[in-house]
C-alpha positions, 0 to 999 in steps of 0.5 A: 745645228739650228732648224734652218740648217736641218731643213737645208739638209732634208732629203725630200718633202713628204706629205703624211696623211692619217686620221690616227694621230698616233700613226701620224705623229709616229711617221712624222717623227720617224721621217724627220729623224731620218732627214726628210721634210714632213708635212703631217695632216689629219684628213683628206681635205687638208691634204688636198689643200696642201698638195694644191699649195705645194706638190710634195715629192711623196704622199703617204696616205691612209686609205680608210679615213672619215670624210675624204678617204684615200680613194676620193683624195686620189680621184680629186687630186687627179682632176685638180692637178691634171698634168702634175705627177706625184708619187703616192703610197697607201 
């Protein structure tokens, strides 16, 4: 099965945000192996940019990150996205 066919069979789009690269790679690989499309990013700024470009179905977010932490990301996302609804887990 080629890459395009795997993407068509994916369950959903998940944004994974974690500054710990080991955790980020682990979650991305685990979710991908279980059929999800995963967008891994290592900081809040990149996560915000990714959400503004294309809202994922789910966001898995590390709360304690340098720079834009999880709380700041949520507050900025609420102001930026306004009417758009998203699921978020810390």
